[in-house]
PyMOL Python script that loads the backbone (N, CA, C, O; Angstrom):
from pymol import cmd

cmd.read_pdbstr("""\
ATOM      1  N   MET A   1      65.775 115.510 166.864  1.00  0.00           N
ATOM      2  CA  MET A   1      65.531 114.594 165.914  1.00  0.00           C
ATOM      3  C   MET A   1      64.030 114.052 166.789  1.00  0.00           C
ATOM      4  O   MET A   1      63.786 113.593 167.905  1.00  0.00           O
ATOM      5  N   ALA A   2      63.138 114.460 165.394  1.00  0.00           N
ATOM      6  CA  ALA A   2      61.585 113.484 165.546  1.00  0.00           C
ATOM      7  C   ALA A   2      61.598 112.481 165.737  1.00  0.00           C
ATOM      8  O   ALA A   2      62.128 111.870 164.810  1.00  0.00           O
ATOM      9  N   ASP A   3      61.160 111.660 166.790  1.00  0.00           N
ATOM     10  CA  ASP A   3      60.770 110.150 166.041  1.00  0.00           C
ATOM     11  C   ASP A   3      59.122 110.091 166.013  1.00  0.00           C
ATOM     12  O   ASP A   3      58.263 110.739 166.610  1.00  0.00           O
ATOM     13  N   PHE A   4      59.068 108.945 164.983  1.00  0.00           N
ATOM     14  CA  PHE A   4      57.670 108.240 164.567  1.00  0.00           C
ATOM     15  C   PHE A   4      57.659 107.294 164.950  1.00  0.00           C
ATOM     16  O   PHE A   4      58.626 106.533 164.901  1.00  0.00           O
ATOM     17  N   CYS A   5      56.025 106.898 165.705  1.00  0.00           N
ATOM     18  CA  CYS A   5      56.000 104.972 165.345  1.00  0.00           C
ATOM     19  C   CYS A   5      55.818 104.210 164.121  1.00  0.00           C
ATOM     20  O   CYS A   5      55.857 104.773 163.026  1.00  0.00           O
ATOM     21  N   THR A   6      55.635 103.047 164.237  1.00  0.00           N
ATOM     22  CA  THR A   6      55.209 102.419 162.822  1.00  0.00           C
ATOM     23  C   THR A   6      54.037 103.188 162.248  1.00  0.00           C
ATOM     24  O   THR A   6      54.063 103.201 161.017  1.00  0.00           O
ATOM     25  N   ARG A   7      52.988 103.849 162.807  1.00  0.00           N
ATOM     26  CA  ARG A   7      51.929 104.051 161.861  1.00  0.00           C
ATOM     27  C   ARG A   7      52.259 105.499 161.067  1.00  0.00           C
ATOM     28  O   ARG A   7      52.072 105.815 159.892  1.00  0.00           O
ATOM     29  N   CYS A   8      52.913 106.356 162.367  1.00  0.00           N
ATOM     30  CA  CYS A   8      53.117 107.736 161.749  1.00  0.00           C
ATOM     31  C   CYS A   8      54.283 107.360 160.413  1.00  0.00           C
ATOM     32  O   CYS A   8      54.444 108.245 159.573  1.00  0.00           O
ATOM     33  N   ALA A   9      54.733 106.601 160.326  1.00  0.00           N
ATOM     34  CA  ALA A   9      56.137 106.647 159.679  1.00  0.00           C
ATOM     35  C   ALA A   9      55.585 106.693 158.347  1.00  0.00           C
ATOM     36  O   ALA A   9      55.716 107.483 157.413  1.00  0.00           O
ATOM     37  N   LYS A  10      54.804 105.417 158.551  1.00  0.00           N
ATOM     38  CA  LYS A  10      54.020 104.497 157.608  1.00  0.00           C
ATOM     39  C   LYS A  10      53.262 105.249 156.912  1.00  0.00           C
ATOM     40  O   LYS A  10      53.229 105.098 155.691  1.00  0.00           O
ATOM     41  N   GLU A  11      52.378 106.363 157.639  1.00  0.00           N
ATOM     42  CA  GLU A  11      51.171 107.241 156.995  1.00  0.00           C
ATOM     43  C   GLU A  11      52.155 108.512 156.249  1.00  0.00           C
ATOM     44  O   GLU A  11      51.832 108.861 155.114  1.00  0.00           O
ATOM     45  N   LEU A  12      53.134 109.056 156.798  1.00  0.00           N
ATOM     46  CA  LEU A  12      53.924 110.331 156.620  1.00  0.00           C
ATOM     47  C   LEU A  12      54.590 109.982 155.442  1.00  0.00           C
ATOM     48  O   LEU A  12      54.209 110.496 154.390  1.00  0.00           O
ATOM     49  N   PHE A  13      55.517 109.199 155.444  1.00  0.00           N
ATOM     50  CA  PHE A  13      56.918 109.351 154.687  1.00  0.00           C
ATOM     51  C   PHE A  13      56.623 107.786 153.614  1.00  0.00           C
ATOM     52  O   PHE A  13      57.329 107.745 152.606  1.00  0.00           O
ATOM     53  N   GLY A  14      55.600 106.535 153.837  1.00  0.00           N
ATOM     54  CA  GLY A  14      55.317 105.508 153.088  1.00  0.00           C
ATOM     55  C   GLY A  14      56.512 104.736 153.678  1.00  0.00           C
ATOM     56  O   GLY A  14      57.086 104.214 152.721  1.00  0.00           O
ATOM     57  N   TYR A  15      57.281 104.362 155.082  1.00  0.00           N
ATOM     58  CA  TYR A  15      57.844 104.001 155.056  1.00  0.00           C
ATOM     59  C   TYR A  15      57.505 102.513 155.835  1.00  0.00           C
ATOM     60  O   TYR A  15      57.118 102.462 157.003  1.00  0.00           O
ATOM     61  N   ASP A  16      57.728 101.291 154.952  1.00  0.00           N
ATOM     62  CA  ASP A  16      57.501  99.985 155.417  1.00  0.00           C
ATOM     63  C   ASP A  16      58.507  99.155 156.427  1.00  0.00           C
ATOM     64  O   ASP A  16      58.071  98.430 157.322  1.00  0.00           O
ATOM     65  N   LYS A  17      59.940  99.361 156.159  1.00  0.00           N
ATOM     66  CA  LYS A  17      60.886  98.927 156.782  1.00  0.00           C
ATOM     67  C   LYS A  17      61.293  99.369 158.191  1.00  0.00           C
ATOM     68  O   LYS A  17      61.481 100.494 158.654  1.00  0.00           O
ATOM     69  N   PRO A  18      61.365  98.275 158.679  1.00  0.00           N
ATOM     70  CA  PRO A  18      61.901  98.396 160.208  1.00  0.00           C
ATOM     71  C   PRO A  18      63.205  99.927 160.104  1.00  0.00           C
ATOM     72  O   PRO A  18      63.374 100.851 160.900  1.00  0.00           O
ATOM     73  N   ARG A  19      63.670  99.721 159.226  1.00  0.00           N
ATOM     74  CA  ARG A  19      65.043 100.313 159.797  1.00  0.00           C
ATOM     75  C   ARG A  19      64.839 102.017 159.490  1.00  0.00           C
ATOM     76  O   ARG A  19      65.711 102.795 159.876  1.00  0.00           O
ATOM     77  N   PHE A  20      63.553 102.539 158.731  1.00  0.00           N
ATOM     78  CA  PHE A  20      62.994 103.980 159.015  1.00  0.00           C
ATOM     79  C   PHE A  20      61.828 104.049 159.752  1.00  0.00           C
ATOM     80  O   PHE A  20      61.030 104.938 159.455  1.00  0.00           O
ATOM     81  N   ILE A  21      61.507 103.112 160.867  1.00  0.00           N
ATOM     82  CA  ILE A  21      60.663 103.515 162.213  1.00  0.00           C
ATOM     83  C   ILE A  21      61.728 103.592 162.951  1.00  0.00           C
ATOM     84  O   ILE A  21      62.772 102.941 162.916  1.00  0.00           O
ATOM     85  N   ASP A  22      61.244 104.781 163.894  1.00  0.00           N
ATOM     86  CA  ASP A  22      61.660 105.273 164.872  1.00  0.00           C
ATOM     87  C   ASP A  22      61.294 104.097 166.394  1.00  0.00           C
ATOM     88  O   ASP A  22      62.153 103.588 167.114  1.00  0.00           O
ATOM     89  N   ILE A  23      60.521 104.014 166.457  1.00  0.00           N
ATOM     90  CA  ILE A  23      59.870 103.264 167.382  1.00  0.00           C
ATOM     91  C   ILE A  23      58.692 102.300 166.823  1.00  0.00           C
ATOM     92  O   ILE A  23      57.527 102.690 166.747  1.00  0.00           O
ATOM     93  N   ASP A  24      59.043 101.214 166.501  1.00  0.00           N
ATOM     94  CA  ASP A  24      58.846 100.414 165.939  1.00  0.00           C
ATOM     95  C   ASP A  24      57.671  99.399 166.980  1.00  0.00           C
ATOM     96  O   ASP A  24      58.023  99.036 168.102  1.00  0.00           O
ATOM     97  N   LEU A  25      56.585  99.116 166.533  1.00  0.00           N
ATOM     98  CA  LEU A  25      55.258  98.965 168.085  1.00  0.00           C
ATOM     99  C   LEU A  25      55.403  97.513 167.911  1.00  0.00           C
ATOM    100  O   LEU A  25      55.292  96.835 168.932  1.00  0.00           O
ATOM    101  N   GLU A  26      55.644  96.882 166.728  1.00  0.00           N
ATOM    102  CA  GLU A  26      55.364  95.689 166.802  1.00  0.00           C
ATOM    103  C   GLU A  26      56.682  95.038 167.161  1.00  0.00           C
ATOM    104  O   GLU A  26      56.520  93.871 167.517  1.00  0.00           O
ATOM    105  N   GLU A  27      57.956  95.454 167.172  1.00  0.00           N
ATOM    106  CA  GLU A  27      58.942  94.730 167.751  1.00  0.00           C
ATOM    107  C   GLU A  27      58.852  95.286 169.193  1.00  0.00           C
ATOM    108  O   GLU A  27      58.798  94.269 169.885  1.00  0.00           O
ATOM    109  N   GLU A  28      58.820  96.040 169.767  1.00  0.00           N
ATOM    110  CA  GLU A  28      58.537  96.550 170.992  1.00  0.00           C
ATOM    111  C   GLU A  28      57.992  95.614 171.982  1.00  0.00           C
ATOM    112  O   GLU A  28      58.468  95.222 173.047  1.00  0.00           O
ATOM    113  N   SER A  29      56.669  95.293 171.275  1.00  0.00           N
ATOM    114  CA  SER A  29      55.784  94.231 171.797  1.00  0.00           C
ATOM    115  C   SER A  29      55.957  92.992 172.007  1.00  0.00           C
ATOM    116  O   SER A  29      55.422  92.359 172.917  1.00  0.00           O
ATOM    117  N   LYS A  30      56.695  92.568 171.207  1.00  0.00           N
ATOM    118  CA  LYS A  30      57.851  91.396 172.019  1.00  0.00           C
ATOM    119  C   LYS A  30      58.166  91.159 172.857  1.00  0.00           C
ATOM    120  O   LYS A  30      58.266  90.002 173.264  1.00  0.00           O
ATOM    121  N   SER A  31      58.454  92.158 173.461  1.00  0.00           N
ATOM    122  CA  SER A  31      59.178  91.872 174.686  1.00  0.00           C
ATOM    123  C   SER A  31      58.831  92.164 175.918  1.00  0.00           C
ATOM    124  O   SER A  31      59.654  92.195 176.832  1.00  0.00           O
ATOM    125  N   ILE A  32      57.102  92.500 176.128  1.00  0.00           N
ATOM    126  CA  ILE A  32      56.593  92.513 177.027  1.00  0.00           C
ATOM    127  C   ILE A  32      55.859  91.618 177.579  1.00  0.00           C
ATOM    128  O   ILE A  32      54.736  91.485 177.091  1.00  0.00           O
ATOM    129  N   ALA A  33      56.188  90.851 178.589  1.00  0.00           N
ATOM    130  CA  ALA A  33      55.508  90.020 179.364  1.00  0.00           C
ATOM    131  C   ALA A  33      53.993  90.093 179.514  1.00  0.00           C
ATOM    132  O   ALA A  33      53.638  91.272 179.508  1.00  0.00           O
ATOM    133  N   ASP A  34      53.222  89.447 179.614  1.00  0.00           N
ATOM    134  CA  ASP A  34      51.886  89.023 179.990  1.00  0.00           C
ATOM    135  C   ASP A  34      51.522  89.994 181.062  1.00  0.00           C
ATOM    136  O   ASP A  34      52.298  90.170 182.001  1.00  0.00           O
ATOM    137  N   GLY A  35      50.447  90.603 180.986  1.00  0.00           N
ATOM    138  CA  GLY A  35      50.255  91.445 181.900  1.00  0.00           C
ATOM    139  C   GLY A  35      50.834  92.795 182.783  1.00  0.00           C
ATOM    140  O   GLY A  35      50.388  93.407 183.753  1.00  0.00           O
ATOM    141  N   ASN A  36      52.002  92.929 181.978  1.00  0.00           N
ATOM    142  CA  ASN A  36      53.301  94.195 181.638  1.00  0.00           C
ATOM    143  C   ASN A  36      52.447  95.286 180.589  1.00  0.00           C
ATOM    144  O   ASN A  36      51.382  95.321 179.972  1.00  0.00           O
ATOM    145  N   TYR A  37      54.054  96.419 180.902  1.00  0.00           N
ATOM    146  CA  TYR A  37      53.522  97.785 179.609  1.00  0.00           C
ATOM    147  C   TYR A  37      54.629  98.071 179.458  1.00  0.00           C
ATOM    148  O   TYR A  37      55.574  97.814 180.205  1.00  0.00           O
ATOM    149  N   ALA A  38      54.627  98.627 178.488  1.00  0.00           N
ATOM    150  CA  ALA A  38      56.205  99.883 177.913  1.00  0.00           C
ATOM    151  C   ALA A  38      55.964 100.869 177.592  1.00  0.00           C
ATOM    152  O   ALA A  38      54.939 101.254 177.030  1.00  0.00           O
ATOM    153  N   GLY A  39      56.932 101.481 177.915  1.00  0.00           N
ATOM    154  CA  GLY A  39      56.162 103.101 177.760  1.00  0.00           C
ATOM    155  C   GLY A  39      56.707 104.469 178.528  1.00  0.00           C
ATOM    156  O   GLY A  39      57.706 103.995 179.069  1.00  0.00           O
ATOM    157  N   PRO A  40      56.690 105.446 178.800  1.00  0.00           N
ATOM    158  CA  PRO A  40      56.088 105.998 177.568  1.00  0.00           C
ATOM    159  C   PRO A  40      56.961 106.049 176.635  1.00  0.00           C
ATOM    160  O   PRO A  40      58.126 106.164 177.016  1.00  0.00           O
ATOM    161  N   TYR A  41      56.654 105.969 174.849  1.00  0.00           N
ATOM    162  CA  TYR A  41      57.501 106.122 174.100  1.00  0.00           C
ATOM    163  C   TYR A  41      56.639 107.811 173.285  1.00  0.00           C
ATOM    164  O   TYR A  41      55.458 107.910 172.950  1.00  0.00           O
ATOM    165  N   LEU A  42      57.513 108.682 173.201  1.00  0.00           N
ATOM    166  CA  LEU A  42      57.163 110.082 172.282  1.00  0.00           C
ATOM    167  C   LEU A  42      57.443 109.627 171.130  1.00  0.00           C
ATOM    168  O   LEU A  42      58.544 109.237 170.742  1.00  0.00           O
ATOM    169  N   CYS A  43      55.956 109.686 170.257  1.00  0.00           N
ATOM    170  CA  CYS A  43      56.084 109.658 169.092  1.00  0.00           C
ATOM    171  C   CYS A  43      55.306 111.051 168.212  1.00  0.00           C
ATOM    172  O   CYS A  43      54.100 111.229 168.039  1.00  0.00           O
ATOM    173  N   GLU A  44      56.676 112.077 167.671  1.00  0.00           N
ATOM    174  CA  GLU A  44      55.829 113.365 166.901  1.00  0.00           C
ATOM    175  C   GLU A  44      54.704 113.296 166.659  1.00  0.00           C
ATOM    176  O   GLU A  44      54.109 114.312 167.020  1.00  0.00           O
ATOM    177  N   GLY A  45      53.671 112.065 165.892  1.00  0.00           N
ATOM    178  CA  GLY A  45      52.382 112.052 165.291  1.00  0.00           C
ATOM    179  C   GLY A  45      51.220 112.165 166.552  1.00  0.00           C
ATOM    180  O   GLY A  45      50.545 113.162 166.810  1.00  0.00           O
ATOM    181  N   CYS A  46      51.190 110.752 167.306  1.00  0.00           N
ATOM    182  CA  CYS A  46      50.763 110.239 168.094  1.00  0.00           C
ATOM    183  C   CYS A  46      50.764 110.927 169.635  1.00  0.00           C
ATOM    184  O   CYS A  46      49.825 110.546 170.335  1.00  0.00           O
ATOM    185  N   GLY A  47      51.761 111.959 170.300  1.00  0.00           N
ATOM    186  CA  GLY A  47      52.024 111.614 171.176  1.00  0.00           C
ATOM    187  C   GLY A  47      52.665 110.646 172.051  1.00  0.00           C
ATOM    188  O   GLY A  47      53.358 109.740 171.587  1.00  0.00           O
ATOM    189  N   TYR A  48      52.412 110.835 173.612  1.00  0.00           N
ATOM    190  CA  TYR A  48      52.846 109.746 174.172  1.00  0.00           C
ATOM    191  C   TYR A  48      52.274 108.483 173.782  1.00  0.00           C
ATOM    192  O   TYR A  48      51.048 108.557 173.697  1.00  0.00           O
ATOM    193  N   ILE A  49      52.831 107.162 173.473  1.00  0.00           N
ATOM    194  CA  ILE A  49      52.078 105.917 173.890  1.00  0.00           C
ATOM    195  C   ILE A  49      52.477 104.682 174.948  1.00  0.00           C
ATOM    196  O   ILE A  49      53.602 104.257 175.209  1.00  0.00           O
ATOM    197  N   TYR A  50      51.620 104.396 175.293  1.00  0.00           N
ATOM    198  CA  TYR A  50      52.128 102.723 176.324  1.00  0.00           C
ATOM    199  C   TYR A  50      51.701 101.705 175.679  1.00  0.00           C
ATOM    200  O   TYR A  50      50.525 101.803 175.327  1.00  0.00           O
ATOM    201  N   ILE A  51      52.279 100.679 175.373  1.00  0.00           N
ATOM    202  CA  ILE A  51      52.220  99.547 175.161  1.00  0.00           C
ATOM    203  C   ILE A  51      51.650  98.511 176.228  1.00  0.00           C
ATOM    204  O   ILE A  51      52.180  98.444 177.337  1.00  0.00           O
ATOM    205  N   TYR A  52      50.673  97.783 175.922  1.00  0.00           N
ATOM    206  CA  TYR A  52      50.482  96.836 177.307  1.00  0.00           C
ATOM    207  C   TYR A  52      50.114  95.255 176.331  1.00  0.00           C
ATOM    208  O   TYR A  52      49.687  95.179 175.179  1.00  0.00           O
ATOM    209  N   ASN A  53      50.430  94.250 177.191  1.00  0.00           N
ATOM    210  CA  ASN A  53      50.095  92.657 176.690  1.00  0.00           C
ATOM    211  C   ASN A  53      49.176  92.752 177.719  1.00  0.00           C
ATOM    212  O   ASN A  53      49.252  93.400 178.763  1.00  0.00           O
ATOM    213  N   VAL A  54      47.849  91.662 177.092  1.00  0.00           N
ATOM    214  CA  VAL A  54      47.361  91.416 178.556  1.00  0.00           C
ATOM    215  C   VAL A  54      46.711  89.974 177.561  1.00  0.00           C
ATOM    216  O   VAL A  54      46.067  90.006 176.512  1.00  0.00           O
ATOM    217  N   LEU A  55      47.103  88.979 178.243  1.00  0.00           N
ATOM    218  CA  LEU A  55      46.616  87.882 177.950  1.00  0.00           C
ATOM    219  C   LEU A  55      47.356  87.401 176.362  1.00  0.00           C
ATOM    220  O   LEU A  55      46.983  86.443 175.684  1.00  0.00           O
ATOM    221  N   GLY A  56      48.433  88.317 176.037  1.00  0.00           N
ATOM    222  CA  GLY A  56      49.143  87.567 174.439  1.00  0.00           C
ATOM    223  C   GLY A  56      48.382  88.476 173.885  1.00  0.00           C
ATOM    224  O   GLY A  56      48.707  88.411 172.700  1.00  0.00           O
ATOM    225  N   ASN A  57      47.117  89.739 174.041  1.00  0.00           N
ATOM    226  CA  ASN A  57      47.310  90.447 173.381  1.00  0.00           C
ATOM    227  C   ASN A  57      47.474  92.207 173.079  1.00  0.00           C
ATOM    228  O   ASN A  57      46.766  93.084 173.574  1.00  0.00           O
ATOM    229  N   ILE A  58      48.352  92.348 172.348  1.00  0.00           N
ATOM    230  CA  ILE A  58      48.464  94.015 172.399  1.00  0.00           C
ATOM    231  C   ILE A  58      47.756  94.604 172.264  1.00  0.00           C
ATOM    232  O   ILE A  58      46.792  94.366 171.536  1.00  0.00           O
ATOM    233  N   ARG A  59      48.004  96.026 173.162  1.00  0.00           N
ATOM    234  CA  ARG A  59      46.938  96.908 173.070  1.00  0.00           C
ATOM    235  C   ARG A  59      47.385  98.023 173.034  1.00  0.00           C
ATOM    236  O   ARG A  59      48.323  97.841 173.810  1.00  0.00           O
ATOM    237  N   ILE A  60      47.476  99.206 172.703  1.00  0.00           N
ATOM    238  CA  ILE A  60      48.354 100.548 172.566  1.00  0.00           C
ATOM    239  C   ILE A  60      47.286 101.772 173.228  1.00  0.00           C
ATOM    240  O   ILE A  60      46.179 101.870 172.698  1.00  0.00           O
ATOM    241  N   GLU A  61      47.519 102.393 174.005  1.00  0.00           N
ATOM    242  CA  GLU A  61      47.066 104.026 174.777  1.00  0.00           C
ATOM    243  C   GLU A  61      48.145 105.129 173.868  1.00  0.00           C
ATOM    244  O   GLU A  61      49.360 105.160 173.672  1.00  0.00           O
ATOM    245  N   ARG A  62      47.288 105.753 173.564  1.00  0.00           N
ATOM    246  CA  ARG A  62      47.895 107.189 173.325  1.00  0.00           C
ATOM    247  C   ARG A  62      47.170 108.588 174.323  1.00  0.00           C
ATOM    248  O   ARG A  62      46.040 108.819 174.753  1.00  0.00           O
ATOM    249  N   PHE A  63      48.497 109.304 174.388  1.00  0.00           N
ATOM    250  CA  PHE A  63      47.576 110.440 174.847  1.00  0.00           C
ATOM    251  C   PHE A  63      48.348 111.690 174.801  1.00  0.00           C
ATOM    252  O   PHE A  63      49.390 111.507 174.172  1.00  0.00           O
ATOM    253  N   PHE A  64      48.244 112.693 175.163  1.00  0.00           N
ATOM    254  CA  PHE A  64      49.083 114.304 174.735  1.00  0.00           C
ATOM    255  C   PHE A  64      49.130 114.526 176.305  1.00  0.00           C
ATOM    256  O   PHE A  64      48.203 114.293 177.081  1.00  0.00           O
ATOM    257  N   GLY A  65      50.591 115.101 176.679  1.00  0.00           N
ATOM    258  CA  GLY A  65      50.169 115.695 178.078  1.00  0.00           C
ATOM    259  C   GLY A  65      50.379 114.555 179.309  1.00  0.00           C
ATOM    260  O   GLY A  65      51.118 113.576 179.414  1.00  0.00           O
ATOM    261  N   LYS A  66      49.771 114.921 179.834  1.00  0.00           N
ATOM    262  CA  LYS A  66      49.481 114.094 181.496  1.00  0.00           C
ATOM    263  C   LYS A  66      47.773 113.756 181.233  1.00  0.00           C
ATOM    264  O   LYS A  66      46.928 113.954 182.106  1.00  0.00           O
ATOM    265  N   GLU A  67      47.501 113.279 180.030  1.00  0.00           N
ATOM    266  CA  GLU A  67      45.767 112.996 180.410  1.00  0.00           C
ATOM    267  C   GLU A  67      45.790 111.630 179.487  1.00  0.00           C
ATOM    268  O   GLU A  67      45.532 111.429 178.301  1.00  0.00           O
ATOM    269  N   ARG A  68      46.308 110.605 180.801  1.00  0.00           N
ATOM    270  CA  ARG A  68      46.116 109.433 180.210  1.00  0.00           C
ATOM    271  C   ARG A  68      44.766 108.785 180.049  1.00  0.00           C
ATOM    272  O   ARG A  68      43.819 109.200 180.717  1.00  0.00           O
ATOM    273  N   THR A  69      44.607 107.655 179.083  1.00  0.00           N
ATOM    274  CA  THR A  69      42.844 107.070 179.239  1.00  0.00           C
ATOM    275  C   THR A  69      43.225 105.890 180.044  1.00  0.00           C
ATOM    276  O   THR A  69      42.381 105.023 179.815  1.00  0.00           O
ATOM    277  N   ILE A  70      43.945 105.539 180.726  1.00  0.00           N
ATOM    278  CA  ILE A  70      44.111 104.713 181.611  1.00  0.00           C
ATOM    279  C   ILE A  70      44.515 104.750 183.288  1.00  0.00           C
ATOM    280  O   ILE A  70      45.599 105.013 183.809  1.00  0.00           O
ATOM    281  N   SER A  71      42.988 104.319 184.018  1.00  0.00           N
ATOM    282  CA  SER A  71      43.326 104.642 185.280  1.00  0.00           C
ATOM    283  C   SER A  71      43.241 103.519 186.523  1.00  0.00           C
ATOM    284  O   SER A  71      43.592 103.535 187.703  1.00  0.00           O
ATOM    285  N   LYS A  72      42.527 102.430 185.558  1.00  0.00           N
ATOM    286  CA  LYS A  72      42.398 101.263 186.049  1.00  0.00           C
ATOM    287  C   LYS A  72      43.105 100.231 185.015  1.00  0.00           C
ATOM    288  O   LYS A  72      43.341 100.416 183.822  1.00  0.00           O
ATOM    289  N   ILE A  73      43.370  99.112 185.803  1.00  0.00           N
ATOM    290  CA  ILE A  73      44.114  98.108 184.628  1.00  0.00           C
ATOM    291  C   ILE A  73      43.003  97.299 184.091  1.00  0.00           C
ATOM    292  O   ILE A  73      43.336  96.388 183.333  1.00  0.00           O
ATOM    293  N   GLU A  74      41.855  97.441 184.315  1.00  0.00           N
ATOM    294  CA  GLU A  74      40.635  97.196 183.261  1.00  0.00           C
ATOM    295  C   GLU A  74      40.067  97.729 182.456  1.00  0.00           C
ATOM    296  O   GLU A  74      39.071  97.335 181.848  1.00  0.00           O
ATOM    297  N   ASP A  75      40.776  98.936 182.328  1.00  0.00           N
ATOM    298  CA  ASP A  75      40.170  99.702 181.131  1.00  0.00           C
ATOM    299  C   ASP A  75      41.444  99.446 180.057  1.00  0.00           C
ATOM    300  O   ASP A  75      41.468 100.096 179.012  1.00  0.00           O
ATOM    301  N   VAL A  76      42.230  98.720 180.286  1.00  0.00           N
ATOM    302  CA  VAL A  76      42.983  98.186 179.193  1.00  0.00           C
ATOM    303  C   VAL A  76      42.822  97.430 178.142  1.00  0.00           C
ATOM    304  O   VAL A  76      43.599  97.247 177.205  1.00  0.00           O
ATOM    305  N   VAL A  77      41.500  96.879 178.387  1.00  0.00           N
ATOM    306  CA  VAL A  77      40.722  95.747 177.170  1.00  0.00           C
ATOM    307  C   VAL A  77      39.676  97.057 176.361  1.00  0.00           C
ATOM    308  O   VAL A  77      38.721  96.780 175.636  1.00  0.00           O
ATOM    309  N   LYS A  78      40.038  98.195 176.626  1.00  0.00           N
ATOM    310  CA  LYS A  78      39.038  98.905 176.081  1.00  0.00           C
ATOM    311  C   LYS A  78      39.445  99.736 174.824  1.00  0.00           C
ATOM    312  O   LYS A  78      38.763 100.260 173.943  1.00  0.00           O
ATOM    313  N   LEU A  79      40.734  99.679 175.033  1.00  0.00           N
ATOM    314  CA  LEU A  79      42.212 100.170 174.436  1.00  0.00           C
ATOM    315  C   LEU A  79      42.178  99.652 173.077  1.00  0.00           C
ATOM    316  O   LEU A  79      41.804  98.491 172.912  1.00  0.00           O
ATOM    317  N   PRO A  80      42.542 100.409 172.022  1.00  0.00           N
ATOM    318  CA  PRO A  80      42.650  99.584 170.449  1.00  0.00           C
ATOM    319  C   PRO A  80      44.019  98.561 170.085  1.00  0.00           C
ATOM    320  O   PRO A  80      45.181  98.872 170.350  1.00  0.00           O
ATOM    321  N   THR A  81      43.667  97.504 169.535  1.00  0.00           N
ATOM    322  CA  THR A  81      44.477  96.135 169.701  1.00  0.00           C
ATOM    323  C   THR A  81      45.435  96.935 168.792  1.00  0.00           C
ATOM    324  O   THR A  81      45.050  97.872 168.093  1.00  0.00           O
ATOM    325  N   LEU A  82      47.075  96.377 168.869  1.00  0.00           N
ATOM    326  CA  LEU A  82      47.979  96.855 167.892  1.00  0.00           C
ATOM    327  C   LEU A  82      47.121  96.871 166.546  1.00  0.00           C
ATOM    328  O   LEU A  82      46.706  97.850 165.926  1.00  0.00           O
ATOM    329  N   GLU A  83      46.976  95.562 166.276  1.00  0.00           N
ATOM    330  CA  GLU A  83      46.636  95.798 164.503  1.00  0.00           C
ATOM    331  C   GLU A  83      45.668  97.040 164.565  1.00  0.00           C
ATOM    332  O   GLU A  83      46.087  98.004 163.925  1.00  0.00           O
ATOM    333  N   ASP A  84      44.291  97.244 165.293  1.00  0.00           N
ATOM    334  CA  ASP A  84      43.560  98.132 164.514  1.00  0.00           C
ATOM    335  C   ASP A  84      44.350  99.912 164.803  1.00  0.00           C
ATOM    336  O   ASP A  84      44.036 100.939 164.202  1.00  0.00           O
ATOM    337  N   PHE A  85      45.312  99.775 165.801  1.00  0.00           N
ATOM    338  CA  PHE A  85      45.947 100.855 165.764  1.00  0.00           C
ATOM    339  C   PHE A  85      46.354 101.694 164.686  1.00  0.00           C
ATOM    340  O   PHE A  85      45.890 102.741 164.234  1.00  0.00           O
ATOM    341  N   LEU A  86      47.735 100.693 164.258  1.00  0.00           N
ATOM    342  CA  LEU A  86      48.214 100.451 162.852  1.00  0.00           C
ATOM    343  C   LEU A  86      47.011 100.837 161.736  1.00  0.00           C
ATOM    344  O   LEU A  86      47.342 101.776 161.012  1.00  0.00           O
ATOM    345  N   LYS A  87      45.928 100.386 161.520  1.00  0.00           N
ATOM    346  CA  LYS A  87      44.695 100.761 160.465  1.00  0.00           C
ATOM    347  C   LYS A  87      44.322 101.948 160.613  1.00  0.00           C
ATOM    348  O   LYS A  87      43.837 102.482 159.616  1.00  0.00           O
ATOM    349  N   GLN A  88      44.417 102.743 161.869  1.00  0.00           N
ATOM    350  CA  GLN A  88      43.964 104.194 162.016  1.00  0.00           C
ATOM    351  C   GLN A  88      45.194 104.691 160.937  1.00  0.00           C
ATOM    352  O   GLN A  88      46.279 104.383 160.442  1.00  0.00           O
ATOM    353  N   GLN A  89      43.848 105.968 161.004  1.00  0.00           N
ATOM    354  CA  GLN A  89      44.959 107.129 160.717  1.00  0.00           C
ATOM    355  C   GLN A  89      45.374 108.052 161.351  1.00  0.00           C
ATOM    356  O   GLN A  89      44.499 108.603 162.019  1.00  0.00           O
ATOM    357  N   MET A  90      46.541 108.548 161.447  1.00  0.00           N
ATOM    358  CA  MET A  90      47.426 109.593 162.480  1.00  0.00           C
ATOM    359  C   MET A  90      46.633 110.322 162.964  1.00  0.00           C
ATOM    360  O   MET A  90      45.522 110.133 162.468  1.00  0.00           O
ATOM    361  N   PRO A  91      46.649 111.187 163.810  1.00  0.00           N
ATOM    362  CA  PRO A  91      46.009 112.118 164.061  1.00  0.00           C
ATOM    363  C   PRO A  91      46.313 113.563 163.163  1.00  0.00           C
ATOM    364  O   PRO A  91      47.334 113.315 162.521  1.00  0.00           O
ATOM    365  N   LYS A  92      45.962 114.646 162.920  1.00  0.00           N
ATOM    366  CA  LYS A  92      46.216 116.009 162.666  1.00  0.00           C
ATOM    367  C   LYS A  92      47.344 116.424 163.656  1.00  0.00           C
ATOM    368  O   LYS A  92      47.308 116.347 164.884  1.00  0.00           O
ATOM    369  N   ILE A  93      48.741 117.057 162.558  1.00  0.00           N
ATOM    370  CA  ILE A  93      49.405 117.633 163.580  1.00  0.00           C
ATOM    371  C   ILE A  93      49.694 119.284 163.158  1.00  0.00           C
ATOM    372  O   ILE A  93      50.069 119.869 162.143  1.00  0.00           O
ATOM    373  N   ASN A  94      49.330 119.636 164.416  1.00  0.00           N
ATOM    374  CA  ASN A  94      48.977 120.965 164.415  1.00  0.00           C
ATOM    375  C   ASN A  94      50.455 121.905 164.031  1.00  0.00           C
ATOM    376  O   ASN A  94      51.365 121.635 164.815  1.00  0.00           O
ATOM    377  N   SER A  95      50.681 122.543 163.379  1.00  0.00           N
ATOM    378  CA  SER A  95      51.463 123.364 162.809  1.00  0.00           C
ATOM    379  C   SER A  95      51.274 125.457 163.354  1.00  0.00           C
ATOM    380  O   SER A  95      52.006 126.299 162.833  1.00  0.00           O
TER     381      SER A  95
END
""", "prot")
cmd.dss("prot")
cmd.show_as("cartoon", "prot")
cmd.util.cbc("prot")
cmd.orient("prot")
């Protein structure tokens, strides 16, 4: 069964209720201690997702396959915030 993150579920299906979102990024981010991360989560629209907590700011990294964008912890601050990530359009799904 396909799982979709908050952003993809809203864009694809118009769901805005947590019970329809398989990977609730906002809810998942609440349990991450400062300086830590959670993941990977596999969203059928985004690919792999990691959620970082940096000084209380939640940052989202997404990648396909083994090509992570983060190689050093300093690079985390370059990632989009959770709020910015949720505003972005989901990537095109190749069929």
